[in-house]
C-alpha atoms as a printed R data frame, in Angstrom:
    type eleno elety resid chain resno       x       y       z
1   ATOM     1    CA   MET     A     1 -20.112  -1.196 -14.610
2   ATOM     2    CA   THR     A     2 -22.032  -3.908 -15.426
3   ATOM     3    CA   SER     A     3 -18.949  -6.324 -14.984
4   ATOM     4    CA   LEU     A     4 -15.168  -6.264 -13.569
5   ATOM     5    CA   PHE     A     5 -12.361  -8.269 -14.881
6   ATOM     6    CA   CYS     A     6  -9.186  -7.646 -13.357
7   ATOM     7    CA   PHE     A     7  -5.523  -8.664 -14.641
8   ATOM     8    CA   GLY     A     8  -3.941  -9.936 -11.240
9   ATOM     9    CA   LEU     A     9  -7.228  -9.958  -8.756
10  ATOM    10    CA   GLY     A    10  -5.149  -9.122  -5.936
11  ATOM    11    CA   TYR     A    11  -5.102  -7.432  -2.424
12  ATOM    12    CA   SER     A    12  -6.066  -3.994  -4.343
13  ATOM    13    CA   ALA     A    13  -8.243  -5.155  -6.733
14  ATOM    14    CA   GLU     A    14 -10.350  -7.021  -4.477
15  ATOM    15    CA   ALA     A    15 -10.792  -3.902  -2.691
16  ATOM    16    CA   LEU     A    16 -12.618  -2.400  -5.662
17  ATOM    17    CA   ALA     A    17 -14.244  -5.965  -6.404
18  ATOM    18    CA   ARG     A    18 -15.809  -6.093  -2.540
19  ATOM    19    CA   ARG     A    19 -17.144  -2.860  -3.682
20  ATOM    20    CA   VAL     A    20 -18.757  -3.954  -6.951
21  ATOM    21    CA   ARG     A    21 -20.111  -7.250  -5.838
22  ATOM    22    CA   PRO     A    22 -22.934  -6.379  -3.869
23  ATOM    23    CA   LEU     A    23 -24.010  -3.788  -6.706
24  ATOM    24    CA   ASN     A    24 -24.841  -7.578  -8.759
25  ATOM    25    CA   ARG     A    25 -21.992  -7.116 -11.213
26  ATOM    26    CA   ARG     A    26 -19.934  -9.791 -12.638
27  ATOM    27    CA   VAL     A    27 -16.572  -9.875 -11.221
28  ATOM    28    CA   ALA     A    28 -13.758 -11.898 -12.891
29  ATOM    29    CA   GLY     A    29 -10.012 -12.027 -12.231
30  ATOM    30    CA   THR     A    30  -6.697 -13.731 -13.148
31  ATOM    31    CA   ALA     A    31  -4.205 -16.104 -10.560
32  ATOM    32    CA   ARG     A    32  -0.792 -16.679 -11.425
33  ATOM    33    CA   THR     A    33  -0.490 -20.667  -9.356
34  ATOM    34    CA   LYS     A    34  -3.522 -23.030  -9.292
35  ATOM    35    CA   GLU     A    35  -3.498 -22.103  -5.628
36  ATOM    36    CA   GLY     A    36  -4.420 -18.945  -6.373
37  ATOM    37    CA   LEU     A    37  -7.245 -19.859  -8.735
38  ATOM    38    CA   ALA     A    38  -8.941 -22.022  -6.037
39  ATOM    39    CA   ARG     A    39  -8.747 -19.000  -3.542
40  ATOM    40    CA   LEU     A    40 -10.582 -16.544  -6.094
41  ATOM    41    CA   ALA     A    41 -12.837 -19.727  -6.688
42  ATOM    42    CA   SER     A    42 -13.731 -19.733  -3.031
43  ATOM    43    CA   LEU     A    43 -14.083 -15.967  -3.027
44  ATOM    44    CA   GLY     A    44 -17.107 -16.284  -5.549
45  ATOM    45    CA   TYR     A    45 -15.142 -14.767  -8.212
46  ATOM    46    CA   ASP     A    46 -14.785 -15.833 -11.715
47  ATOM    47    CA   ALA     A    47 -11.427 -16.999 -11.876
48  ATOM    48    CA   PHE     A    48  -8.740 -17.464 -14.544
49  ATOM    49    CA   LEU     A    49  -5.564 -18.804 -14.491
50  ATOM    50    CA   PHE     A    50  -2.722 -16.312 -16.260
51  ATOM    51    CA   ASP     A    51   0.782 -16.259 -15.214
52  ATOM    52    CA   GLY     A    52   2.068 -13.875 -17.724
53  ATOM    53    CA   THR     A    53   3.548 -16.198 -19.799
54  ATOM    54    CA   ALA     A    54   0.988 -17.686 -21.968
55  ATOM    55    CA   PRO     A    55  -2.462 -16.728 -22.954
56  ATOM    56    CA   GLY     A    56  -5.097 -17.345 -20.133
57  ATOM    57    CA   VAL     A    57  -7.171 -20.005 -21.320
58  ATOM    58    CA   GLU     A    58 -11.062 -18.677 -21.672
59  ATOM    59    CA   ILE     A    59 -10.302 -14.925 -21.068
60  ATOM    60    CA   ALA     A    60 -10.754 -13.784 -24.523
61  ATOM    61    CA   ASP     A    61 -14.510 -15.276 -24.442
62  ATOM    62    CA   ALA     A    62 -14.734 -13.377 -20.871
63  ATOM    63    CA   LEU     A    63 -13.389 -10.330 -21.988
64  ATOM    64    CA   ALA     A    64 -16.020 -10.551 -24.763
65  ATOM    65    CA   ASP     A    65 -19.149  -9.380 -22.061
66  ATOM    66    CA   THR     A    66 -16.675  -6.863 -19.926
67  ATOM    67    CA   THR     A    67 -17.600  -3.253 -19.598
68  ATOM    68    CA   HIS     A    68 -14.309  -2.888 -16.988
69  ATOM    69    CA   VAL     A    69 -10.701  -3.741 -17.388
70  ATOM    70    CA   LEU     A    70  -8.768  -3.223 -14.072
71  ATOM    71    CA   VAL     A    71  -4.682  -4.422 -14.916
72  ATOM    72    CA   SER     A    72  -2.627  -4.958 -11.793
73  ATOM    73    CA   ALA     A    73  -0.613  -7.584 -12.851
74  ATOM    74    CA   GLY     A    74   3.116  -5.823 -13.249
75  ATOM    75    CA   PRO     A    75   5.120  -5.694 -16.096
76  ATOM    76    CA   ASP     A    76   8.421  -8.309 -16.675
77  ATOM    77    CA   GLN     A    77  11.251  -8.055 -18.811
78  ATOM    78    CA   GLU     A    78   9.662  -8.011 -22.005
79  ATOM    79    CA   GLY     A    79   7.252  -5.566 -21.100
80  ATOM    80    CA   ASP     A    80   3.333  -5.775 -19.903
81  ATOM    81    CA   PRO     A    81   1.829  -9.269 -20.390
82  ATOM    82    CA   THR     A    82  -1.361  -8.506 -20.515
83  ATOM    83    CA   LEU     A    83  -1.072  -6.459 -23.677
84  ATOM    84    CA   ARG     A    84   1.829  -9.151 -24.584
85  ATOM    85    CA   PHE     A    85  -1.061 -11.765 -24.500
86  ATOM    86    CA   HIS     A    86  -4.396 -10.647 -24.238
87  ATOM    87    CA   GLU     A    87  -4.243  -6.499 -26.667
88  ATOM    88    CA   SER     A    88  -6.018  -8.143 -29.379
89  ATOM    89    CA   ASP     A    89  -8.859  -9.563 -26.884
90  ATOM    90    CA   LEU     A    90  -9.326  -6.167 -25.266
91  ATOM    91    CA   ALA     A    91  -9.584  -4.182 -28.710
92  ATOM    92    CA   ARG     A    92 -12.119  -6.411 -29.892
93  ATOM    93    CA   ALA     A    93 -14.318  -6.527 -26.485
94  ATOM    94    CA   PRO     A    94 -17.530  -4.605 -27.953
95  ATOM    95    CA   ASN     A    95 -18.661  -3.725 -24.898
96  ATOM    96    CA   LEU     A    96 -14.978  -2.474 -22.828
97  ATOM    97    CA   ARG     A    97 -15.377   1.347 -21.424
98  ATOM    98    CA   TRP     A    98 -12.879   1.644 -19.121
99  ATOM    99    CA   ILE     A    99  -9.379   0.086 -18.720
100 ATOM   100    CA   GLY     A   100  -7.812   1.242 -15.127
101 ATOM   101    CA   TYR     A   101  -3.835   0.453 -14.775
102 ATOM   102    CA   LEU     A   102  -2.552   0.451 -11.828
103 ATOM   103    CA   SER     A   103   1.313   2.381 -11.698
104 ATOM   104    CA   THR     A   104   3.260   3.230  -8.884
105 ATOM   105    CA   ILE     A   105   4.809   6.813  -7.978
106 ATOM   106    CA   GLY     A   106   7.929   5.239  -8.221
107 ATOM   107    CA   VAL     A   107   8.007   6.619 -11.664
108 ATOM   108    CA   TYR     A   108   8.694  10.023 -10.348
109 ATOM   109    CA   GLY     A   109  12.365   8.885  -9.335
110 ATOM   110    CA   ASN     A   110  13.984  10.935  -6.590
111 ATOM   111    CA   THR     A   111  12.860  14.427  -5.815
112 ATOM   112    CA   ASP     A   112  15.076  14.940  -2.603
113 ATOM   113    CA   GLY     A   113  12.098  15.289  -0.601
114 ATOM   114    CA   ALA     A   114  10.453  17.934  -3.029
115 ATOM   115    CA   TRP     A   115   6.602  18.265  -3.736
116 ATOM   116    CA   ILE     A   116   4.924  16.702  -7.380
117 ATOM   117    CA   ASP     A   117   2.130  16.285  -8.732
118 ATOM   118    CA   GLU     A   118   1.080  14.642 -12.123
119 ATOM   119    CA   THR     A   119   2.647  17.561 -14.063
120 ATOM   120    CA   ALA     A   120   5.980  16.319 -13.428
121 ATOM   121    CA   ALA     A   121   7.826  13.934 -16.019
122 ATOM   122    CA   PRO     A   122   8.416  10.531 -14.768
123 ATOM   123    CA   ASN     A   123  12.214   9.920 -13.832
124 ATOM   124    CA   PRO     A   124  12.548   6.502 -12.812
125 ATOM   125    CA   GLY     A   125  15.708   5.975 -11.117
126 ATOM   126    CA   HIS     A   126  15.483   2.352 -10.961
127 ATOM   127    CA   GLU     A   127  14.729  -0.441 -13.470
128 ATOM   128    CA   ARG     A   128  11.431  -1.687 -12.261
129 ATOM   129    CA   ALA     A   129  10.029   2.064 -12.391
130 ATOM   130    CA   LYS     A   130  11.553   2.325 -15.805
131 ATOM   131    CA   ARG     A   131   9.164  -0.870 -16.784
132 ATOM   132    CA   ARG     A   132   6.100   1.089 -15.060
133 ATOM   133    CA   VAL     A   133   7.122   3.857 -17.288
134 ATOM   134    CA   ALA     A   134   7.096   1.621 -20.677
135 ATOM   135    CA   ALA     A   135   4.134  -0.043 -19.040
136 ATOM   136    CA   GLU     A   136   2.209   3.130 -18.621
137 ATOM   137    CA   ASP     A   137   3.042   4.686 -22.147
138 ATOM   138    CA   ALA     A   138   1.992   1.398 -23.590
139 ATOM   139    CA   TRP     A   139  -1.514   0.878 -22.185
140 ATOM   140    CA   LEU     A   140  -2.152   4.605 -22.938
141 ATOM   141    CA   ALA     A   141  -0.631   3.994 -26.811
142 ATOM   142    CA   PHE     A   142  -3.590   1.174 -26.675
143 ATOM   143    CA   GLY     A   143  -6.331   3.191 -25.615
144 ATOM   144    CA   ASP     A   144  -5.337   5.991 -28.477
145 ATOM   145    CA   ALA     A   145  -5.495   3.183 -31.066
146 ATOM   146    CA   HIS     A   146  -8.538   1.293 -30.508
147 ATOM   147    CA   GLY     A   147 -10.490   4.144 -28.796
148 ATOM   148    CA   LYS     A   148 -10.671   2.966 -25.373
149 ATOM   149    CA   ARG     A   149 -10.628   4.900 -22.720
150 ATOM   150    CA   VAL     A   150  -7.481   4.238 -20.366
151 ATOM   151    CA   GLN     A   151  -6.827   5.639 -17.226
152 ATOM   152    CA   ILE     A   152  -3.444   5.699 -14.917
153 ATOM   153    CA   PHE     A   153  -3.275   5.266 -11.456
154 ATOM   154    CA   ARG     A   154  -0.304   6.013  -9.480
155 ATOM   155    CA   LEU     A   155  -0.060   4.448  -6.077
156 ATOM   156    CA   GLY     A   156   1.722   5.108  -3.024
157 ATOM   157    CA   GLY     A   157   2.608   2.694  -0.235
158 ATOM   158    CA   ILE     A   158  -0.479   0.333  -0.098
159 ATOM   159    CA   TYR     A   159  -1.462  -0.624   3.378
160 ATOM   160    CA   GLY     A   160  -5.074  -2.061   5.417
161 ATOM   161    CA   PRO     A   161  -6.264  -5.008   7.529
162 ATOM   162    CA   GLY     A   162  -3.408  -7.616   7.259
163 ATOM   163    CA   ARG     A   163  -1.065  -5.616   5.792
164 ATOM   164    CA   SER     A   164   0.140  -2.499   8.223
165 ATOM   165    CA   ALA     A   165   2.540  -1.535  10.790
166 ATOM   166    CA   PHE     A   166   0.709  -3.533  13.135
167 ATOM   167    CA   ASP     A   167   1.323  -6.813  11.392
168 ATOM   168    CA   ASP     A   168   4.719  -6.090  11.048
169 ATOM   169    CA   LEU     A   169   4.787  -5.262  14.660
170 ATOM   170    CA   ARG     A   170   3.113  -8.755  16.105
171 ATOM   171    CA   ASP     A   171   5.068 -11.061  13.599
172 ATOM   172    CA   GLY     A   172   8.450  -9.318  14.718
173 ATOM   173    CA   THR     A   173   9.236  -8.118  11.408
174 ATOM   174    CA   ALA     A   174   8.735  -3.952  12.274
175 ATOM   175    CA   ARG     A   175  12.036  -1.845  12.140
176 ATOM   176    CA   ARG     A   176  12.498   1.862  12.803
177 ATOM   177    CA   ILE     A   177  15.049   2.708  10.176
178 ATOM   178    CA   VAL     A   178  15.861   6.409  10.257
179 ATOM   179    CA   LYS     A   179  17.260   8.498   7.332
180 ATOM   180    CA   PRO     A   180  17.121  12.473   8.079
181 ATOM   181    CA   GLY     A   181  14.777  13.919   5.671
182 ATOM   182    CA   GLN     A   182  13.171  10.716   4.199
183 ATOM   183    CA   VAL     A   183   9.322  10.424   3.833
184 ATOM   184    CA   PHE     A   184   7.117   8.058   2.540
185 ATOM   185    CA   ASN     A   185   4.113   8.154   0.602
186 ATOM   186    CA   ARG     A   186   1.011   6.051   1.277
187 ATOM   187    CA   ILE     A   187  -2.551   4.860   0.787
188 ATOM   188    CA   HIS     A   188  -5.511   2.962   2.702
189 ATOM   189    CA   VAL     A   189  -6.521  -0.318   0.373
190 ATOM   190    CA   ASP     A   190 -10.178   1.440   0.724
191 ATOM   191    CA   ASP     A   191  -9.288   4.416  -0.591
192 ATOM   192    CA   ILE     A   192  -7.906   3.180  -3.373
193 ATOM   193    CA   ALA     A   193 -10.916   1.251  -4.042
194 ATOM   194    CA   SER     A   194 -13.101   4.510  -3.876
195 ATOM   195    CA   VAL     A   195 -10.712   6.189  -6.678
196 ATOM   196    CA   LEU     A   196 -10.991   3.704  -8.844
197 ATOM   197    CA   LEU     A   197 -14.608   2.963  -8.508
198 ATOM   198    CA   ALA     A   198 -15.244   6.581  -9.219
199 ATOM   199    CA   ALA     A   199 -12.800   6.833 -12.404
200 ATOM   200    CA   ALA     A   200 -14.414   3.573 -13.589
201 ATOM   201    CA   ASN     A   201 -18.517   5.063 -13.077
202 ATOM   202    CA   GLY     A   202 -17.081   8.081 -15.564
203 ATOM   203    CA   ALA     A   203 -15.637  10.841 -12.964
204 ATOM   204    CA   GLY     A   204 -12.381  12.451 -14.023
205 ATOM   205    CA   GLN     A   205 -11.311  14.536 -16.971
206 ATOM   206    CA   HIS     A   206  -7.186  13.277 -16.770
207 ATOM   207    CA   THR     A   207  -5.551  10.077 -17.832
208 ATOM   208    CA   ILE     A   208  -3.183  10.380 -15.107
209 ATOM   209    CA   TYR     A   209  -3.578  10.134 -11.242
210 ATOM   210    CA   ASN     A   210  -1.802  10.297  -7.961
211 ATOM   211    CA   VAL     A   211  -3.509   7.646  -5.280
212 ATOM   212    CA   THR     A   212  -1.772   8.646  -2.141
213 ATOM   213    CA   ASP     A   213  -3.320   9.767   1.211
214 ATOM   214    CA   GLY     A   214  -1.480  13.709   0.776
215 ATOM   215    CA   THR     A   215   0.635  13.206   4.247
216 ATOM   216    CA   PRO     A   216   3.948  11.501   3.698
217 ATOM   217    CA   SER     A   217   5.375  11.080   6.812
218 ATOM   218    CA   PRO     A   218   9.198   8.945   8.084
219 ATOM   219    CA   SER     A   219   8.417   5.567   8.015
220 ATOM   220    CA   GLN     A   220   9.677   5.254  11.666
221 ATOM   221    CA   GLU     A   221   6.850   8.074  13.248
222 ATOM   222    CA   MET     A   222   4.292   4.990  11.793
223 ATOM   223    CA   ILE     A   223   5.663   2.578  13.392
224 ATOM   224    CA   ALA     A   224   6.173   4.309  16.938
225 ATOM   225    CA   HIS     A   225   2.389   5.452  16.408
226 ATOM   226    CA   ALA     A   226   0.908   1.653  15.985
227 ATOM   227    CA   ALA     A   227   3.432  -0.026  18.424
228 ATOM   228    CA   ASP     A   228   1.702   2.684  20.991
229 ATOM   229    CA   MET     A   229  -1.452   2.300  20.007
230 ATOM   230    CA   LEU     A   230  -1.009  -1.620  20.977
231 ATOM   231    CA   GLY     A   231   0.432  -0.539  24.099
232 ATOM   232    CA   ILE     A   232   3.643  -1.824  23.451
233 ATOM   233    CA   ARG     A   233   7.059  -0.852  23.251
234 ATOM   234    CA   PRO     A   234   8.223  -0.149  19.520
235 ATOM   235    CA   PRO     A   235  11.464  -1.514  18.358
236 ATOM   236    CA   PRO     A   236  14.496   0.835  18.455
237 ATOM   237    CA   GLU     A   237  16.025   3.566  15.845
238 ATOM   238    CA   ILE     A   238  18.477   2.123  13.612
239 ATOM   239    CA   SER     A   239  19.975   4.027  11.337
240 ATOM   240    CA   VAL     A   240  19.247   3.401   7.474
241 ATOM   241    CA   GLU     A   241  23.260   2.749   7.305
242 ATOM   242    CA   ASP     A   242  23.427   0.355  10.088
243 ATOM   243    CA   ALA     A   243  20.014  -1.483   8.726
244 ATOM   244    CA   ASN     A   244  22.009  -4.025   6.323
245 ATOM   245    CA   LEU     A   245  18.742  -3.393   3.557
246 ATOM   246    CA   SER     A   246  18.286  -5.750   0.539
247 ATOM   247    CA   PRO     A   247  18.895  -4.268  -2.683
248 ATOM   248    CA   MET     A   248  15.235  -3.554  -3.100
249 ATOM   249    CA   GLY     A   249  15.114  -1.630   0.441
250 ATOM   250    CA   LYS     A   250  17.936   0.249  -0.667
251 ATOM   251    CA   SER     A   251  16.271   1.161  -3.308
252 ATOM   252    CA   PHE     A   252  13.229   2.847  -1.455
253 ATOM   253    CA   TYR     A   253  15.691   4.691   0.870
254 ATOM   254    CA   ALA     A   254  17.552   6.206  -2.034
255 ATOM   255    CA   GLU     A   255  14.400   7.964  -3.415
256 ATOM   256    CA   ASN     A   256  12.550  11.086  -1.181
257 ATOM   257    CA   ARG     A   257   9.491  12.821  -2.095
258 ATOM   258    CA   ARG     A   258   6.594  14.193  -1.386
259 ATOM   259    CA   VAL     A   259   3.527  13.275  -3.959
260 ATOM   260    CA   ALA     A   260   0.418  15.469  -3.989
261 ATOM   261    CA   ASN     A   261  -3.258  14.163  -4.436
262 ATOM   262    CA   ASP     A   262  -5.058  17.083  -5.432
263 ATOM   263    CA   ARG     A   263  -6.257  15.894  -8.843
264 ATOM   264    CA   LEU     A   264  -7.863  12.610  -7.623
265 ATOM   265    CA   GLN     A   265  -9.817  15.069  -5.056
266 ATOM   266    CA   SER     A   266 -10.679  17.855  -7.159
267 ATOM   267    CA   ASP     A   267 -11.168  15.674 -10.765
268 ATOM   268    CA   LEU     A   268 -12.389  12.578  -9.564
269 ATOM   269    CA   GLY     A   269 -14.389  13.673  -6.696
270 ATOM   270    CA   VAL     A   270 -13.072  11.776  -4.212
271 ATOM   271    CA   THR     A   271 -12.706  12.354  -0.431
272 ATOM   272    CA   LEU     A   272 -10.700   9.784   1.262
273 ATOM   273    CA   ALA     A   273 -11.328   8.034   4.314
274 ATOM   274    CA   TYR     A   274  -8.279   8.079   5.558
275 ATOM   275    CA   PRO     A   275  -6.498  11.252   5.055
276 ATOM   276    CA   SER     A   276  -3.254   9.752   6.632
277 ATOM   277    CA   TYR     A   277  -1.869   6.658   8.424
278 ATOM   278    CA   ARG     A   278  -3.534   7.878  12.013
279 ATOM   279    CA   GLU     A   279  -7.345   7.492  10.361
280 ATOM   280    CA   GLY     A   280  -6.336   4.322   8.643
281 ATOM   281    CA   LEU     A   281  -4.550   2.688  11.891
282 ATOM   282    CA   ALA     A   282  -7.434   3.544  13.665
283 ATOM   283    CA   ALA     A   283 -10.196   2.244  11.919
284 ATOM   284    CA   ILE     A   284  -8.102  -1.272  11.008
285 ATOM   285    CA   LEU     A   285  -7.447  -1.641  14.994
286 ATOM   286    CA   ALA     A   286 -11.153  -0.721  15.803
287 ATOM   287    CA   ASN     A   287 -12.491  -3.485  12.958
288 ATOM   288    CA   SER     A   288  -9.921  -5.853  14.368
289 ATOM   289    CA   ARG     A   289 -11.430  -5.599  18.034
290 ATOM   290    CA   SER     A   290 -15.225  -5.901  16.725
């Protein structure tokens, strides 16, 4: 990898950028606001404003020298904004060797808790996931049409430093919502970076990968475990019927699946540092105290 350009240089993309930059690789990315732009610039990244409503100024020039692109900016009602405004720039980029697209395991819809892998057909149950399926298809079609290597990464629930059960407990927003049989699939942000770095460096024969820790578990168990680690009382359990969830929250609890991650290990050759939330939370807490 010589240079990395991230459409949406946010939480997950930054985890990859932190791995790449010490190797003396150029890292650039976009932010949606001027405040976000200033933050990226303060971190030493080449920053470009792109809010998905118009082409980003000078992005075409930046892509001319880019070897790897990561797309974490999600689709909107009109489709994928990166393709809408920069497809021709990407197609003409002479040095571009790899495009990674960050999607979601939400494209699988509900399986009533059954295990699934990448061979399962998408079955999106809500509009957000339908847009993701359409975006995945559009990126794969782009790769086929222009001879660019495109890989899709379907992420589980992302957690890590600054975005964990510890933070929810400390700010008082953590809730132990109980729905019998319900599990959620997670992935530590540093393991996302490991997966993306392996793929960007040429590993893997497939185009689609589930990026989860392979240990789905109930949300209330993780909250209780984090509270125990902090030495505090966990919030009381509350049934999903009494939780007064937002429409988005209801959509999360309406779908229940167990997502396998064998392919990222066997094909990409990645060994996850955090094979469950227990190892992930332990590392977050240890680092916060060091």
